[in-house]
C-alpha positions as CSV (number, residue, x, y, z in Angstrom):
1,M,13.7,41.8,-42.9
2,P,12.6,43.7,-39.8
3,L,12.8,42.0,-36.5
4,Y,10.2,43.1,-33.9
5,L,10.7,42.7,-30.2
6,D,8.7,43.0,-27.0
7,I,9.6,41.8,-23.5
8,E,7.7,41.5,-20.3
9,T,9.1,41.9,-16.8
10,T,8.1,41.5,-13.2
11,G,7.5,45.2,-12.9
12,L,8.9,48.6,-13.6
13,E,11.4,48.8,-10.7
14,D,15.1,48.9,-11.5
15,D,15.6,45.4,-10.2
16,A,12.6,43.9,-12.1
17,A,13.5,40.7,-14.0
18,I,12.7,39.8,-17.6
19,T,10.2,37.0,-17.6
20,C,9.6,36.5,-21.3
21,A,10.2,38.0,-24.8
22,V,8.6,37.5,-28.2
23,T,10.3,38.3,-31.5
24,L,8.6,38.4,-34.9
25,C,10.7,38.4,-38.1
26,V,9.1,39.4,-41.3
27,S,10.8,38.5,-44.6
28,G,9.8,37.7,-48.2
29,N,10.0,34.4,-50.0
30,D,10.9,33.8,-53.6
31,H,7.3,34.5,-54.7
32,G,7.1,37.9,-52.9
33,A,4.8,36.6,-50.1
34,A,5.5,37.7,-46.5
35,V,7.0,35.0,-44.3
36,V,6.5,35.6,-40.6
37,R,8.5,33.8,-38.0
38,E,7.6,34.2,-34.3
39,R,9.9,33.1,-31.5
40,R,9.0,33.0,-27.8
41,W,11.6,33.2,-25.1
42,H,10.7,32.2,-21.5
43,G,11.5,30.1,-18.5
44,E,9.1,28.7,-16.0
45,A,5.8,30.5,-15.4
46,G,6.6,33.9,-14.0
47,E,10.2,33.2,-13.3
48,P,13.0,35.3,-14.7
49,L,14.5,34.3,-18.0
50,P,17.2,31.7,-17.3
51,P,20.6,33.0,-18.2
52,A,21.0,30.6,-21.1
53,V,17.7,31.7,-22.6
54,L,18.6,35.4,-22.1
55,R,21.9,34.8,-23.9
56,D,20.2,33.0,-26.8
57,L,17.7,35.9,-27.2
58,V,20.4,38.5,-27.2
59,R,22.5,36.6,-29.6
60,Y,19.5,36.3,-32.0
61,L,18.9,40.1,-31.6
62,V,22.5,40.9,-32.3
63,K,22.7,38.6,-35.3
64,V,19.8,40.5,-36.9
65,G,20.3,43.9,-35.4
66,A,24.1,44.2,-36.0
67,R,23.8,43.6,-39.7
68,K,22.3,46.5,-41.6
69,G,21.1,44.2,-44.4
70,L,19.1,42.1,-42.0
71,G,17.3,44.7,-39.9
72,P,16.2,46.9,-38.4
73,L,15.4,45.7,-34.9
74,V,12.0,47.4,-34.2
75,T,10.7,48.2,-30.7
76,F,8.2,50.4,-29.0
77,N,10.1,52.1,-26.2
78,G,13.1,49.8,-26.7
79,V,15.5,52.6,-25.9
80,G,13.9,53.2,-22.5
81,F,12.7,49.7,-21.7
82,D,13.2,46.6,-23.7
83,L,16.8,47.0,-24.8
84,K,17.8,48.8,-21.7
85,R,16.5,45.9,-19.6
86,L,18.2,43.3,-21.7
87,Y,21.5,45.2,-21.5
88,Q,21.1,45.5,-17.7
89,A,20.3,41.8,-17.3
90,L,23.5,40.9,-19.2
91,G,25.5,43.4,-17.2
92,T,25.0,41.3,-14.0
93,V,27.2,38.5,-15.3
94,P,30.8,39.6,-16.0
95,E,31.4,36.9,-18.7
96,D,28.5,38.4,-20.6
97,A,30.1,41.8,-21.0
98,A,31.1,41.3,-24.6
99,L,27.6,40.2,-25.5
100,A,26.2,43.2,-23.8
101,E,28.4,45.4,-25.9
102,E,27.3,43.7,-29.0
103,L,23.7,44.4,-28.1
104,R,24.6,48.0,-27.4
105,Y,26.2,48.3,-30.8
106,A,23.2,46.7,-32.6
107,A,20.8,49.0,-30.7
108,R,22.8,52.0,-31.8
109,E,23.4,51.0,-35.4
110,N,20.3,49.3,-36.6
111,H,17.4,49.9,-34.2
112,L,14.1,51.6,-34.8
113,D,12.2,52.7,-31.7
114,I,8.8,53.9,-32.9
115,M,8.0,55.7,-29.6
116,Y,11.3,57.4,-29.4
117,D,11.2,58.5,-33.1
118,L,7.7,60.0,-32.6
119,W,9.0,61.9,-29.5
120,C,11.9,63.2,-31.5
121,D,9.7,64.2,-34.5
122,V,6.7,65.8,-32.8
123,G,7.8,66.4,-29.2
124,Y,5.4,64.0,-27.3
125,M,5.0,60.3,-26.7
126,A,2.0,58.2,-27.4
127,S,1.0,54.6,-26.5
128,L,1.2,51.6,-28.7
129,N,-2.5,51.3,-28.3
130,S,-3.0,54.8,-29.7
131,F,-0.9,53.9,-32.7
132,A,-2.9,50.7,-33.3
133,K,-6.2,52.5,-33.1
134,A,-5.0,55.2,-35.5
135,E,-4.2,52.4,-38.0
136,G,-7.5,50.7,-37.5
137,L,-6.0,47.7,-35.6
138,A,-7.7,46.1,-32.6
139,G,-4.9,47.3,-30.3
140,K,-3.5,45.8,-27.1
141,T,-5.1,42.8,-25.5
142,N,-4.1,43.8,-22.0
143,S,-1.5,45.8,-20.1
144,G,2.1,45.4,-19.0
145,S,1.1,45.7,-15.3
146,W,-1.3,42.8,-15.8
147,A,1.5,40.7,-17.4
148,A,3.9,41.5,-14.6
149,T,1.8,40.0,-11.9
150,S,-0.6,37.5,-13.5
151,W,1.4,34.4,-14.2
152,T,3.5,33.6,-11.3
153,G,3.5,29.8,-10.9
154,N,0.5,29.3,-13.2
155,P,1.3,27.5,-16.5
156,E,-2.1,28.5,-18.0
157,A,-1.6,32.1,-17.2
158,C,2.0,31.8,-18.5
159,Q,0.5,31.0,-21.9
160,Q,-1.8,34.0,-21.7
161,V,1.1,36.3,-20.9
162,L,3.1,34.9,-23.8
163,D,0.1,35.4,-26.1
164,Y,-0.3,39.0,-24.8
165,C,3.4,39.7,-25.6
166,A,3.0,38.1,-29.0
167,A,-0.1,40.2,-29.7
168,D,1.9,43.4,-28.8
169,V,4.6,42.4,-31.2
170,A,2.0,41.8,-33.9
171,V,0.6,45.2,-33.3
172,L,4.1,46.7,-33.5
């Protein structure tokens, strides 16, 4: 039962905040059909994830990612971005140190980073969009730079950013 993850932030700077995340869990039912469960994690439009939402997200990732029978946790550049940012965000609160270490363990033990694996296998990186096009998929619906700046204070744009993040997870 893979768990796919994508996050959006306020930018690429080291102090950029996580604004939202989408997870997609794919499992089978008793009849062999795929069951897809999407979860969206966010606070107010364009605001950083509230600490309680961040903790809930990471606990969910750890629950799936820390157990080999339930994973893997799948990302595209999770090593260099998504999981790194989540770990850093938890690191700002001392009482979250144990949860941050659980995330680190899950990332190390049961994580598949498609971009990183490609780089290790062939020696270069490619975009998620290039993977999608190679598989005949529609590809990305926008860009991370658009998502970082487009929704501050606008609930309608917030929904568009969440939909964009969910579309990225679906492509993944």
